[in-house]
PDB file of N, H, CA, C and O in Angstrom:
ATOM      1  N   MET A   1      11.347  13.521   2.716  1.00  0.00           N
ATOM      2  CA  MET A   1      10.647  12.489   3.211  1.00  0.00           C
ATOM      3  C   MET A   1       9.016  12.376   3.149  1.00  0.00           C
ATOM      4  O   MET A   1       8.482  11.267   3.161  1.00  0.00           O
ATOM      5  N   LYS A   2       8.250  13.593   3.082  1.00  0.00           N
ATOM      6  H   LYS A   2       8.684  14.494   3.073  1.00  0.00           H
ATOM      7  CA  LYS A   2       6.933  13.357   3.020  1.00  0.00           C
ATOM      8  C   LYS A   2       6.569  12.813   1.635  1.00  0.00           C
ATOM      9  O   LYS A   2       5.647  12.005   1.520  1.00  0.00           O
ATOM     10  N   PHE A   3       7.218  13.205   0.667  1.00  0.00           N
ATOM     11  H   PHE A   3       7.967  13.861   0.760  1.00  0.00           H
ATOM     12  CA  PHE A   3       6.919  13.004  -0.685  1.00  0.00           C
ATOM     13  C   PHE A   3       6.660  11.347  -0.645  1.00  0.00           C
ATOM     14  O   PHE A   3       5.618  10.739  -0.890  1.00  0.00           O
ATOM     15  N   ILE A   4       7.940  10.845  -0.261  1.00  0.00           N
ATOM     16  H   ILE A   4       8.787  11.339  -0.062  1.00  0.00           H
ATOM     17  CA  ILE A   4       7.902   9.211  -0.276  1.00  0.00           C
ATOM     18  C   ILE A   4       6.784   8.506   0.391  1.00  0.00           C
ATOM     19  O   ILE A   4       6.223   7.498  -0.040  1.00  0.00           O
ATOM     20  N   ASN A   5       6.476   9.246   1.672  1.00  0.00           N
ATOM     21  H   ASN A   5       6.933  10.064   2.022  1.00  0.00           H
ATOM     22  CA  ASN A   5       5.391   8.736   2.238  1.00  0.00           C
ATOM     23  C   ASN A   5       4.013   8.526   1.582  1.00  0.00           C
ATOM     24  O   ASN A   5       3.279   7.539   1.635  1.00  0.00           O
ATOM     25  N   ILE A   6       3.835   9.794   0.903  1.00  0.00           N
ATOM     26  H   ILE A   6       4.431  10.596   0.860  1.00  0.00           H
ATOM     27  CA  ILE A   6       2.688  10.208   0.279  1.00  0.00           C
ATOM     28  C   ILE A   6       2.536   8.893  -0.952  1.00  0.00           C
ATOM     29  O   ILE A   6       1.606   8.128  -1.210  1.00  0.00           O
ATOM     30  N   LEU A   7       3.782   9.045  -1.480  1.00  0.00           N
ATOM     31  H   LEU A   7       4.537   9.667  -1.271  1.00  0.00           H
ATOM     32  CA  LEU A   7       3.539   7.950  -2.842  1.00  0.00           C
ATOM     33  C   LEU A   7       3.618   6.404  -2.301  1.00  0.00           C
ATOM     34  O   LEU A   7       3.010   5.516  -2.898  1.00  0.00           O
ATOM     35  N   THR A   8       4.316   6.168  -1.263  1.00  0.00           N
ATOM     36  H   THR A   8       4.810   6.890  -0.777  1.00  0.00           H
ATOM     37  CA  THR A   8       3.996   4.714  -0.765  1.00  0.00           C
ATOM     38  C   THR A   8       2.673   4.427  -0.314  1.00  0.00           C
ATOM     39  O   THR A   8       2.193   3.314  -0.529  1.00  0.00           O
ATOM     40  N   LEU A   9       1.928   5.453   0.385  1.00  0.00           N
ATOM     41  H   LEU A   9       2.318   6.357   0.560  1.00  0.00           H
ATOM     42  CA  LEU A   9       0.566   5.285   0.723  1.00  0.00           C
ATOM     43  C   LEU A   9      -0.192   5.285  -0.420  1.00  0.00           C
ATOM     44  O   LEU A   9      -1.137   4.496  -0.434  1.00  0.00           O
ATOM     45  N   VAL A  10      -0.003   6.008  -1.426  1.00  0.00           N
ATOM     46  H   VAL A  10       0.764   6.650  -1.415  1.00  0.00           H
ATOM     47  CA  VAL A  10      -0.858   5.766  -2.699  1.00  0.00           C
ATOM     48  C   VAL A  10      -0.565   4.286  -3.098  1.00  0.00           C
ATOM     49  O   VAL A  10      -1.571   3.621  -3.347  1.00  0.00           O
ATOM     50  N   LEU A  11       0.243   3.863  -3.167  1.00  0.00           N
ATOM     51  H   LEU A  11       1.060   4.403  -2.964  1.00  0.00           H
ATOM     52  CA  LEU A  11       0.581   2.671  -3.823  1.00  0.00           C
ATOM     53  C   LEU A  11       0.360   1.438  -2.886  1.00  0.00           C
ATOM     54  O   LEU A  11       0.469   0.301  -3.346  1.00  0.00           O
ATOM     55  N   VAL A  12       0.061   1.651  -1.621  1.00  0.00           N
ATOM     56  H   VAL A  12      -0.027   2.575  -1.247  1.00  0.00           H
ATOM     57  CA  VAL A  12      -0.553   0.603  -0.752  1.00  0.00           C
ATOM     58  C   VAL A  12      -2.017   0.815  -1.033  1.00  0.00           C
ATOM     59  O   VAL A  12      -2.668  -0.229  -1.059  1.00  0.00           O
ATOM     60  N   ILE A  13      -2.611   1.812  -1.228  1.00  0.00           N
ATOM     61  H   ILE A  13      -2.082   2.661  -1.207  1.00  0.00           H
ATOM     62  CA  ILE A  13      -3.914   1.857  -1.373  1.00  0.00           C
ATOM     63  C   ILE A  13      -4.307   1.415  -2.792  1.00  0.00           C
ATOM     64  O   ILE A  13      -5.437   0.963  -2.978  1.00  0.00           O
ATOM     65  N   VAL A  14      -3.497   1.517  -3.720  1.00  0.00           N
ATOM     66  H   VAL A  14      -2.580   1.885  -3.569  1.00  0.00           H
ATOM     67  CA  VAL A  14      -3.652   0.641  -4.952  1.00  0.00           C
ATOM     68  C   VAL A  14      -3.637  -0.478  -4.704  1.00  0.00           C
ATOM     69  O   VAL A  14      -4.598  -1.093  -5.167  1.00  0.00           O
ATOM     70  N   GLY A  15      -2.796  -1.159  -4.040  1.00  0.00           N
ATOM     71  H   GLY A  15      -2.015  -0.659  -3.664  1.00  0.00           H
ATOM     72  CA  GLY A  15      -2.650  -2.715  -3.976  1.00  0.00           C
ATOM     73  C   GLY A  15      -3.868  -3.137  -3.053  1.00  0.00           C
ATOM     74  O   GLY A  15      -4.379  -4.242  -3.236  1.00  0.00           O
ATOM     75  N   GLY A  16      -4.293  -2.386  -2.178  1.00  0.00           N
ATOM     76  H   GLY A  16      -3.877  -1.489  -2.030  1.00  0.00           H
ATOM     77  CA  GLY A  16      -5.372  -2.849  -1.447  1.00  0.00           C
ATOM     78  C   GLY A  16      -6.638  -2.832  -2.121  1.00  0.00           C
ATOM     79  O   GLY A  16      -7.428  -3.770  -2.011  1.00  0.00           O
ATOM     80  N   LEU A  17      -6.878  -1.781  -2.834  1.00  0.00           N
ATOM     81  H   LEU A  17      -6.237  -1.019  -2.924  1.00  0.00           H
ATOM     82  CA  LEU A  17      -8.082  -1.887  -3.847  1.00  0.00           C
ATOM     83  C   LEU A  17      -8.127  -2.827  -4.947  1.00  0.00           C
ATOM     84  O   LEU A  17      -9.166  -3.173  -5.510  1.00  0.00           O
ATOM     85  N   ASN A  18      -6.581  -3.354  -5.323  1.00  0.00           N
ATOM     86  H   ASN A  18      -5.738  -3.072  -4.866  1.00  0.00           H
ATOM     87  CA  ASN A  18      -6.472  -4.219  -6.309  1.00  0.00           C
ATOM     88  C   ASN A  18      -7.265  -5.677  -5.377  1.00  0.00           C
ATOM     89  O   ASN A  18      -8.338  -6.216  -5.646  1.00  0.00           O
ATOM     90  N   TRP A  19      -6.507  -5.942  -4.499  1.00  0.00           N
ATOM     91  H   TRP A  19      -5.635  -5.504  -4.281  1.00  0.00           H
ATOM     92  CA  TRP A  19      -6.802  -7.026  -3.540  1.00  0.00           C
ATOM     93  C   TRP A  19      -8.302  -7.224  -3.532  1.00  0.00           C
ATOM     94  O   TRP A  19      -8.793  -8.346  -3.659  1.00  0.00           O
ATOM     95  N   GLY A  20      -9.058  -6.081  -3.376  1.00  0.00           N
ATOM     96  H   GLY A  20      -8.659  -5.170  -3.273  1.00  0.00           H
ATOM     97  CA  GLY A  20     -10.598  -6.158  -2.986  1.00  0.00           C
ATOM     98  C   GLY A  20     -10.947  -6.506  -4.138  1.00  0.00           C
ATOM     99  O   GLY A  20     -11.837  -7.356  -4.136  1.00  0.00           O
ATOM    100  N   LEU A  21     -10.472  -6.071  -5.453  1.00  0.00           N
ATOM    101  H   LEU A  21      -9.748  -5.380  -5.454  1.00  0.00           H
ATOM    102  CA  LEU A  21     -11.218  -6.587  -6.473  1.00  0.00           C
ATOM    103  C   LEU A  21     -10.950  -8.244  -6.790  1.00  0.00           C
ATOM    104  O   LEU A  21     -11.806  -9.007  -7.239  1.00  0.00           O
ATOM    105  N   VAL A  22      -9.758  -8.550  -6.495  1.00  0.00           N
ATOM    106  H   VAL A  22      -9.064  -7.930  -6.130  1.00  0.00           H
ATOM    107  CA  VAL A  22      -9.669  -9.764  -6.705  1.00  0.00           C
ATOM    108  C   VAL A  22     -10.605 -10.824  -5.819  1.00  0.00           C
ATOM    109  O   VAL A  22     -11.150 -11.834  -6.264  1.00  0.00           O
ATOM    110  N   GLY A  23     -10.648 -10.319  -4.418  1.00  0.00           N
ATOM    111  H   GLY A  23     -10.205  -9.499  -4.057  1.00  0.00           H
ATOM    112  CA  GLY A  23     -11.424 -11.036  -3.658  1.00  0.00           C
ATOM    113  C   GLY A  23     -12.879 -10.875  -3.724  1.00  0.00           C
ATOM    114  O   GLY A  23     -13.596 -11.756  -3.250  1.00  0.00           O
ATOM    115  N   LEU A  24     -13.360  -9.871  -4.247  1.00  0.00           N
ATOM    116  H   LEU A  24     -12.777  -9.155  -4.633  1.00  0.00           H
ATOM    117  CA  LEU A  24     -14.623  -9.823  -4.710  1.00  0.00           C
ATOM    118  C   LEU A  24     -15.311 -10.120  -6.059  1.00  0.00           C
ATOM    119  O   LEU A  24     -16.524 -10.295  -6.179  1.00  0.00           O
ATOM    120  N   PHE A  25     -14.406 -10.159  -7.061  1.00  0.00           N
ATOM    121  H   PHE A  25     -13.421 -10.017  -6.963  1.00  0.00           H
ATOM    122  CA  PHE A  25     -15.005 -10.278  -8.402  1.00  0.00           C
ATOM    123  C   PHE A  25     -13.861 -10.947  -9.163  1.00  0.00           C
ATOM    124  O   PHE A  25     -13.832 -10.953 -10.394  1.00  0.00           O
ATOM    125  N   ASP A  26     -12.996 -11.464  -8.465  1.00  0.00           N
ATOM    126  H   ASP A  26     -13.020 -11.459  -7.465  1.00  0.00           H
ATOM    127  CA  ASP A  26     -11.896 -12.317  -9.011  1.00  0.00           C
ATOM    128  C   ASP A  26     -11.358 -11.741 -10.392  1.00  0.00           C
ATOM    129  O   ASP A  26     -11.377 -12.376 -11.447  1.00  0.00           O
ATOM    130  N   PHE A  27     -10.912 -10.541 -10.246  1.00  0.00           N
ATOM    131  H   PHE A  27     -10.897 -10.025  -9.389  1.00  0.00           H
ATOM    132  CA  PHE A  27     -10.699  -9.491 -11.408  1.00  0.00           C
ATOM    133  C   PHE A  27      -9.243  -8.907 -10.691  1.00  0.00           C
ATOM    134  O   PHE A  27      -9.233  -8.489  -9.533  1.00  0.00           O
ATOM    135  N   ASP A  28      -8.301  -8.937 -11.362  1.00  0.00           N
ATOM    136  H   ASP A  28      -8.310  -9.276 -12.302  1.00  0.00           H
ATOM    137  CA  ASP A  28      -6.761  -8.474 -11.035  1.00  0.00           C
ATOM    138  C   ASP A  28      -6.780  -7.279 -12.079  1.00  0.00           C
ATOM    139  O   ASP A  28      -6.713  -7.504 -13.288  1.00  0.00           O
ATOM    140  N   LEU A  29      -6.880  -5.932 -11.529  1.00  0.00           N
ATOM    141  H   LEU A  29      -6.935  -5.750 -10.547  1.00  0.00           H
ATOM    142  CA  LEU A  29      -6.815  -5.134 -12.403  1.00  0.00           C
ATOM    143  C   LEU A  29      -5.481  -4.446 -12.946  1.00  0.00           C
ATOM    144  O   LEU A  29      -5.377  -3.714 -13.930  1.00  0.00           O
ATOM    145  N   VAL A  30      -4.557  -4.835 -12.121  1.00  0.00           N
ATOM    146  H   VAL A  30      -4.642  -5.430 -11.322  1.00  0.00           H
ATOM    147  CA  VAL A  30      -2.918  -4.803 -12.492  1.00  0.00           C
ATOM    148  C   VAL A  30      -2.743  -5.762 -13.688  1.00  0.00           C
ATOM    149  O   VAL A  30      -2.285  -5.378 -14.764  1.00  0.00           O
ATOM    150  N   ALA A  31      -3.062  -6.803 -13.486  1.00  0.00           N
ATOM    151  H   ALA A  31      -3.434  -7.114 -12.611  1.00  0.00           H
ATOM    152  CA  ALA A  31      -2.987  -7.871 -14.530  1.00  0.00           C
ATOM    153  C   ALA A  31      -3.744  -7.345 -15.903  1.00  0.00           C
ATOM    154  O   ALA A  31      -3.205  -7.361 -17.010  1.00  0.00           O
ATOM    155  N   ALA A  32      -4.973  -6.916 -15.663  1.00  0.00           N
ATOM    156  H   ALA A  32      -5.411  -6.903 -14.764  1.00  0.00           H
ATOM    157  CA  ALA A  32      -5.588  -6.628 -16.683  1.00  0.00           C
ATOM    158  C   ALA A  32      -5.152  -5.126 -17.658  1.00  0.00           C
ATOM    159  O   ALA A  32      -5.433  -4.803 -18.812  1.00  0.00           O
ATOM    160  N   ILE A  33      -4.437  -4.522 -16.690  1.00  0.00           N
ATOM    161  H   ILE A  33      -4.209  -4.785 -15.753  1.00  0.00           H
ATOM    162  CA  ILE A  33      -3.797  -3.184 -17.471  1.00  0.00           C
ATOM    163  C   ILE A  33      -2.571  -3.830 -17.997  1.00  0.00           C
ATOM    164  O   ILE A  33      -2.499  -3.831 -19.225  1.00  0.00           O
ATOM    165  N   PHE A  34      -1.597  -4.375 -17.359  1.00  0.00           N
ATOM    166  H   PHE A  34      -1.656  -4.375 -16.360  1.00  0.00           H
ATOM    167  CA  PHE A  34      -0.328  -4.472 -17.799  1.00  0.00           C
ATOM    168  C   PHE A  34      -0.055  -5.887 -18.346  1.00  0.00           C
ATOM    169  O   PHE A  34       0.965  -6.149 -18.983  1.00  0.00           O
ATOM    170  N   GLY A  35      -1.117  -6.877 -18.037  1.00  0.00           N
ATOM    171  H   GLY A  35      -1.945  -6.664 -17.519  1.00  0.00           H
ATOM    172  CA  GLY A  35      -0.798  -8.208 -18.468  1.00  0.00           C
ATOM    173  C   GLY A  35      -0.381  -9.047 -17.542  1.00  0.00           C
ATOM    174  O   GLY A  35       0.625  -8.860 -16.857  1.00  0.00           O
ATOM    175  N   ALA A  36      -1.279 -10.216 -17.451  1.00  0.00           N
ATOM    176  H   ALA A  36      -2.096 -10.369 -18.007  1.00  0.00           H
ATOM    177  CA  ALA A  36      -0.922 -11.171 -16.538  1.00  0.00           C
ATOM    178  C   ALA A  36       0.617 -11.677 -16.320  1.00  0.00           C
ATOM    179  O   ALA A  36       1.003 -12.372 -17.260  1.00  0.00           O
ATOM    180  N   GLY A  37       1.324 -11.532 -15.557  1.00  0.00           N
ATOM    181  H   GLY A  37       1.010 -10.968 -14.793  1.00  0.00           H
ATOM    182  CA  GLY A  37       2.618 -12.201 -15.458  1.00  0.00           C
ATOM    183  C   GLY A  37       3.574 -11.399 -16.185  1.00  0.00           C
ATOM    184  O   GLY A  37       4.690 -11.906 -16.295  1.00  0.00           O
ATOM    185  N   SER A  38       3.368 -10.106 -16.782  1.00  0.00           N
ATOM    186  H   SER A  38       2.461  -9.695 -16.693  1.00  0.00           H
ATOM    187  CA  SER A  38       4.427  -9.346 -17.478  1.00  0.00           C
ATOM    188  C   SER A  38       5.300  -8.685 -16.454  1.00  0.00           C
ATOM    189  O   SER A  38       5.015  -8.591 -15.260  1.00  0.00           O
ATOM    190  N   MET A  39       6.325  -8.262 -16.994  1.00  0.00           N
ATOM    191  H   MET A  39       6.556  -8.339 -17.964  1.00  0.00           H
ATOM    192  CA  MET A  39       7.508  -7.721 -16.246  1.00  0.00           C
ATOM    193  C   MET A  39       6.878  -6.514 -15.562  1.00  0.00           C
ATOM    194  O   MET A  39       7.150  -6.203 -14.403  1.00  0.00           O
ATOM    195  N   LEU A  40       6.024  -5.852 -16.337  1.00  0.00           N
ATOM    196  H   LEU A  40       5.803  -6.105 -17.279  1.00  0.00           H
ATOM    197  CA  LEU A  40       5.490  -4.517 -15.885  1.00  0.00           C
ATOM    198  C   LEU A  40       4.470  -4.755 -14.468  1.00  0.00           C
ATOM    199  O   LEU A  40       4.567  -4.021 -13.485  1.00  0.00           O
ATOM    200  N   SER A  41       3.647  -5.719 -14.542  1.00  0.00           N
ATOM    201  H   SER A  41       3.568  -6.315 -15.341  1.00  0.00           H
ATOM    202  CA  SER A  41       2.708  -6.219 -13.647  1.00  0.00           C
ATOM    203  C   SER A  41       3.631  -6.636 -12.414  1.00  0.00           C
ATOM    204  O   SER A  41       3.323  -6.296 -11.271  1.00  0.00           O
ATOM    205  N   ARG A  42       4.726  -7.353 -12.677  1.00  0.00           N
ATOM    206  H   ARG A  42       4.977  -7.628 -13.605  1.00  0.00           H
ATOM    207  CA  ARG A  42       5.687  -7.860 -11.467  1.00  0.00           C
ATOM    208  C   ARG A  42       6.054  -6.460 -10.940  1.00  0.00           C
ATOM    209  O   ARG A  42       5.939  -6.204  -9.741  1.00  0.00           O
ATOM    210  N   LEU A  43       6.469  -5.608 -11.781  1.00  0.00           N
ATOM    211  H   LEU A  43       6.562  -5.816 -12.755  1.00  0.00           H
ATOM    212  CA  LEU A  43       7.201  -4.279 -11.023  1.00  0.00           C
ATOM    213  C   LEU A  43       6.110  -3.495 -10.162  1.00  0.00           C
ATOM    214  O   LEU A  43       6.417  -2.790  -9.201  1.00  0.00           O
ATOM    215  N   VAL A  44       4.908  -3.677 -10.572  1.00  0.00           N
ATOM    216  H   VAL A  44       4.659  -4.250 -11.353  1.00  0.00           H
ATOM    217  CA  VAL A  44       3.826  -2.604  -9.798  1.00  0.00           C
ATOM    218  C   VAL A  44       3.694  -3.833  -8.417  1.00  0.00           C
ATOM    219  O   VAL A  44       3.522  -3.451  -7.260  1.00  0.00           O
ATOM    220  N   TYR A  45       3.777  -4.886  -8.683  1.00  0.00           N
ATOM    221  H   TYR A  45       3.917  -5.196  -9.623  1.00  0.00           H
ATOM    222  CA  TYR A  45       3.563  -5.780  -7.337  1.00  0.00           C
ATOM    223  C   TYR A  45       4.807  -5.532  -6.277  1.00  0.00           C
ATOM    224  O   TYR A  45       4.606  -5.359  -5.075  1.00  0.00           O
ATOM    225  N   ILE A  46       5.758  -5.536  -6.715  1.00  0.00           N
ATOM    226  H   ILE A  46       5.921  -5.676  -7.692  1.00  0.00           H
ATOM    227  CA  ILE A  46       7.181  -5.207  -5.993  1.00  0.00           C
ATOM    228  C   ILE A  46       7.081  -4.171  -5.468  1.00  0.00           C
ATOM    229  O   ILE A  46       7.414  -4.071  -4.288  1.00  0.00           O
ATOM    230  N   LEU A  47       6.488  -2.847  -6.326  1.00  0.00           N
ATOM    231  H   LEU A  47       6.218  -2.928  -7.286  1.00  0.00           H
ATOM    232  CA  LEU A  47       6.670  -1.517  -5.535  1.00  0.00           C
ATOM    233  C   LEU A  47       5.508  -1.432  -4.656  1.00  0.00           C
ATOM    234  O   LEU A  47       5.595  -0.690  -3.677  1.00  0.00           O
ATOM    235  N   VAL A  48       4.488  -2.053  -4.853  1.00  0.00           N
ATOM    236  H   VAL A  48       4.417  -2.656  -5.648  1.00  0.00           H
ATOM    237  CA  VAL A  48       3.223  -1.996  -3.737  1.00  0.00           C
ATOM    238  C   VAL A  48       4.039  -2.745  -2.359  1.00  0.00           C
ATOM    239  O   VAL A  48       4.078  -2.264  -1.226  1.00  0.00           O
ATOM    240  N   GLY A  49       4.595  -3.902  -2.758  1.00  0.00           N
ATOM    241  H   GLY A  49       4.563  -4.292  -3.678  1.00  0.00           H
ATOM    242  CA  GLY A  49       5.063  -4.665  -1.504  1.00  0.00           C
ATOM    243  C   GLY A  49       6.156  -3.619  -0.636  1.00  0.00           C
ATOM    244  O   GLY A  49       6.158  -3.408   0.577  1.00  0.00           O
ATOM    245  N   LEU A  50       6.994  -3.100  -1.594  1.00  0.00           N
ATOM    246  H   LEU A  50       6.992  -3.272  -2.579  1.00  0.00           H
ATOM    247  CA  LEU A  50       8.058  -2.222  -0.936  1.00  0.00           C
ATOM    248  C   LEU A  50       7.300  -1.143  -0.198  1.00  0.00           C
ATOM    249  O   LEU A  50       7.649  -0.816   0.937  1.00  0.00           O
ATOM    250  N   SER A  51       6.173  -0.528  -0.869  1.00  0.00           N
ATOM    251  H   SER A  51       5.889  -0.794  -1.791  1.00  0.00           H
ATOM    252  CA  SER A  51       5.679   0.569  -0.241  1.00  0.00           C
ATOM    253  C   SER A  51       4.903   0.150   1.171  1.00  0.00           C
ATOM    254  O   SER A  51       4.701   0.916   2.113  1.00  0.00           O
ATOM    255  N   ALA A  52       4.539  -1.164   1.096  1.00  0.00           N
ATOM    256  H   ALA A  52       4.702  -1.786   0.330  1.00  0.00           H
ATOM    257  CA  ALA A  52       3.711  -1.499   2.365  1.00  0.00           C
ATOM    258  C   ALA A  52       4.827  -1.604   3.518  1.00  0.00           C
ATOM    259  O   ALA A  52       4.609  -1.082   4.611  1.00  0.00           O
ATOM    260  N   ALA A  53       5.996  -2.270   3.261  1.00  0.00           N
ATOM    261  H   ALA A  53       6.173  -2.693   2.372  1.00  0.00           H
ATOM    262  CA  ALA A  53       7.153  -2.261   4.103  1.00  0.00           C
ATOM    263  C   ALA A  53       7.505  -0.965   4.501  1.00  0.00           C
ATOM    264  O   ALA A  53       7.767  -0.793   5.691  1.00  0.00           O
ATOM    265  N   TRP A  54       7.569   0.170   3.564  1.00  0.00           N
ATOM    266  H   TRP A  54       7.356   0.031   2.597  1.00  0.00           H
ATOM    267  CA  TRP A  54       8.044   1.457   4.006  1.00  0.00           C
ATOM    268  C   TRP A  54       6.907   2.086   5.025  1.00  0.00           C
ATOM    269  O   TRP A  54       7.301   2.832   5.921  1.00  0.00           O
ATOM    270  N   GLN A  55       5.738   1.842   4.918  1.00  0.00           N
ATOM    271  H   GLN A  55       5.419   1.236   4.189  1.00  0.00           H
ATOM    272  CA  GLN A  55       4.457   2.506   5.770  1.00  0.00           C
ATOM    273  C   GLN A  55       4.759   1.880   7.072  1.00  0.00           C
ATOM    274  O   GLN A  55       4.181   2.344   8.055  1.00  0.00           O
ATOM    275  N   ILE A  56       5.656   0.802   7.241  1.00  0.00           N
ATOM    276  H   ILE A  56       6.125   0.425   6.443  1.00  0.00           H
ATOM    277  CA  ILE A  56       5.808   0.303   8.590  1.00  0.00           C
ATOM    278  C   ILE A  56       6.303   1.416   9.466  1.00  0.00           C
ATOM    279  O   ILE A  56       5.735   1.792  10.492  1.00  0.00           O
ATOM    280  N   VAL A  57       7.540   1.964   8.915  1.00  0.00           N
ATOM    281  H   VAL A  57       8.002   1.658   8.082  1.00  0.00           H
ATOM    282  CA  VAL A  57       8.170   3.219   9.547  1.00  0.00           C
ATOM    283  C   VAL A  57       7.262   4.103  10.382  1.00  0.00           C
ATOM    284  O   VAL A  57       7.232   4.131  11.613  1.00  0.00           O
ATOM    285  N   PRO A  58       6.523   4.823   9.542  1.00  0.00           N
ATOM    286  CA  PRO A  58       5.565   5.980   9.980  1.00  0.00           C
ATOM    287  C   PRO A  58       4.825   5.362  11.173  1.00  0.00           C
ATOM    288  O   PRO A  58       4.688   5.972  12.233  1.00  0.00           O
ATOM    289  N   LEU A  59       4.327   4.059  10.946  1.00  0.00           N
ATOM    290  H   LEU A  59       4.438   3.564  10.085  1.00  0.00           H
ATOM    291  CA  LEU A  59       3.528   3.437  12.024  1.00  0.00           C
ATOM    292  C   LEU A  59       3.994   3.511  13.293  1.00  0.00           C
ATOM    293  O   LEU A  59       3.491   4.113  14.242  1.00  0.00           O
ATOM    294  N   PHE A  60       5.140   2.762  13.250  1.00  0.00           N
ATOM    295  H   PHE A  60       5.548   2.273  12.479  1.00  0.00           H
ATOM    296  CA  PHE A  60       5.946   2.696  14.576  1.00  0.00           C
ATOM    297  C   PHE A  60       6.327   3.841  15.052  1.00  0.00           C
ATOM    298  O   PHE A  60       6.474   3.893  16.273  1.00  0.00           O
ATOM    299  N   ALA A  61       6.578   4.997  14.291  1.00  0.00           N
ATOM    300  H   ALA A  61       6.458   4.955  13.300  1.00  0.00           H
ATOM    301  CA  ALA A  61       6.972   6.132  14.685  1.00  0.00           C
ATOM    302  C   ALA A  61       5.786   6.977  15.354  1.00  0.00           C
ATOM    303  O   ALA A  61       6.019   7.779  16.259  1.00  0.00           O
ATOM    304  N   VAL A  62       4.544   6.756  14.870  1.00  0.00           N
ATOM    305  H   VAL A  62       4.354   6.104  14.135  1.00  0.00           H
ATOM    306  CA  VAL A  62       3.364   7.123  15.601  1.00  0.00           C
ATOM    307  C   VAL A  62       2.995   6.254  16.754  1.00  0.00           C
ATOM    308  O   VAL A  62       2.466   6.897  17.662  1.00  0.00           O
ATOM    309  N   MET A  63       3.101   5.185  16.943  1.00  0.00           N
ATOM    310  H   MET A  63       3.530   4.663  16.206  1.00  0.00           H
ATOM    311  CA  MET A  63       2.991   4.358  17.843  1.00  0.00           C
ATOM    312  C   MET A  63       3.889   4.774  19.180  1.00  0.00           C
ATOM    313  O   MET A  63       3.539   4.847  20.358  1.00  0.00           O
ATOM    314  N   GLY A  64       5.050   4.996  18.619  1.00  0.00           N
ATOM    315  H   GLY A  64       5.334   4.937  17.662  1.00  0.00           H
ATOM    316  CA  GLY A  64       5.993   5.432  19.773  1.00  0.00           C
ATOM    317  C   GLY A  64       5.800   6.652  20.417  1.00  0.00           C
ATOM    318  O   GLY A  64       6.022   6.771  21.622  1.00  0.00           O
ATOM    319  N   SER A  65       5.384   7.622  19.677  1.00  0.00           N
ATOM    320  H   SER A  65       5.204   7.525  18.698  1.00  0.00           H
ATOM    321  CA  SER A  65       5.110   9.010  20.172  1.00  0.00           C
ATOM    322  C   SER A  65       3.949   9.268  20.930  1.00  0.00           C
ATOM    323  O   SER A  65       3.617  10.329  21.457  1.00  0.00           O
ATOM    324  N   GLY A  66       3.268   7.991  20.927  1.00  0.00           N
ATOM    325  H   GLY A  66       3.538   7.129  20.499  1.00  0.00           H
ATOM    326  CA  GLY A  66       2.080   8.288  21.983  1.00  0.00           C
ATOM    327  C   GLY A  66       0.680   8.769  21.440  1.00  0.00           C
ATOM    328  O   GLY A  66      -0.393   8.803  22.044  1.00  0.00           O
ATOM    329  N   GLU A  67       1.002   9.173  19.992  1.00  0.00           N
ATOM    330  H   GLU A  67       1.873   9.145  19.501  1.00  0.00           H
ATOM    331  CA  GLU A  67      -0.135  10.191  19.190  1.00  0.00           C
ATOM    332  C   GLU A  67      -1.383   9.154  19.307  1.00  0.00           C
ATOM    333  O   GLU A  67      -2.439   9.526  19.819  1.00  0.00           O
ATOM    334  N   LEU A  68      -1.246   8.114  18.913  1.00  0.00           N
ATOM    335  H   LEU A  68      -0.388   7.812  18.497  1.00  0.00           H
ATOM    336  CA  LEU A  68      -2.477   7.284  18.973  1.00  0.00           C
ATOM    337  C   LEU A  68      -3.111   7.258  20.344  1.00  0.00           C
ATOM    338  O   LEU A  68      -4.340   7.214  20.402  1.00  0.00           O
ATOM    339  N   ALA A  69      -2.500   7.277  21.292  1.00  0.00           N
ATOM    340  H   ALA A  69      -1.502   7.312  21.245  1.00  0.00           H
ATOM    341  CA  ALA A  69      -3.064   7.087  22.507  1.00  0.00           C
ATOM    342  C   ALA A  69      -3.683   8.497  22.992  1.00  0.00           C
ATOM    343  O   ALA A  69      -4.730   8.549  23.638  1.00  0.00           O
ATOM    344  N   ALA A  70      -3.028   9.498  22.664  1.00  0.00           N
ATOM    345  H   ALA A  70      -2.178   9.456  22.139  1.00  0.00           H
ATOM    346  CA  ALA A  70      -3.701  10.885  22.884  1.00  0.00           C
ATOM    347  C   ALA A  70      -5.098  10.853  22.176  1.00  0.00           C
ATOM    348  O   ALA A  70      -6.112  11.043  22.849  1.00  0.00           O
ATOM    349  N   GLU A  71      -5.178  10.587  20.666  1.00  0.00           N
ATOM    350  H   GLU A  71      -4.355  10.433  20.120  1.00  0.00           H
ATOM    351  CA  GLU A  71      -6.443  10.615  20.039  1.00  0.00           C
ATOM    352  C   GLU A  71      -7.597   9.700  20.693  1.00  0.00           C
ATOM    353  O   GLU A  71      -8.799   9.908  20.533  1.00  0.00           O
ATOM    354  N   ARG A  72      -7.134   8.828  21.327  1.00  0.00           N
ATOM    355  H   ARG A  72      -6.157   8.659  21.457  1.00  0.00           H
ATOM    356  CA  ARG A  72      -8.062   7.840  21.918  1.00  0.00           C
ATOM    357  C   ARG A  72      -8.695   8.486  23.343  1.00  0.00           C
ATOM    358  O   ARG A  72      -9.764   8.146  23.850  1.00  0.00           O
ATOM    359  N   ASN A  73      -7.810   9.450  23.831  1.00  0.00           N
ATOM    360  H   ASN A  73      -6.942   9.725  23.419  1.00  0.00           H
ATOM    361  CA  ASN A  73      -8.401  10.112  25.161  1.00  0.00           C
ATOM    362  C   ASN A  73      -9.234  11.308  24.918  1.00  0.00           C
ATOM    363  O   ASN A  73      -9.622  12.025  25.840  1.00  0.00           O
ATOM    364  N   ARG A  74      -9.502  11.515  23.701  1.00  0.00           N
ATOM    365  H   ARG A  74      -9.187  10.932  22.952  1.00  0.00           H
ATOM    366  CA  ARG A  74     -10.274  12.975  23.181  1.00  0.00           C
ATOM    367  C   ARG A  74     -11.615  12.892  23.674  1.00  0.00           C
ATOM    368  O   ARG A  74     -12.411  13.805  23.453  1.00  0.00           O
TER     369      ARG A  74
END
């Protein structure tokens, strides 16, 4: 389970950095590497989206455990 969490977190970071480049410089790195609208680009976008959805699970787990509240009380 830890491997999938790390992999999905890395993909979410890649997606976030790509969106940052799009917003700041109007440059889509994924499209530049794999080709705009290519099947590989679409696959990367799909994997990033699925990774973001997957990362919701550990977020709610941490929120439900009270770990975030414990960190604030330090």
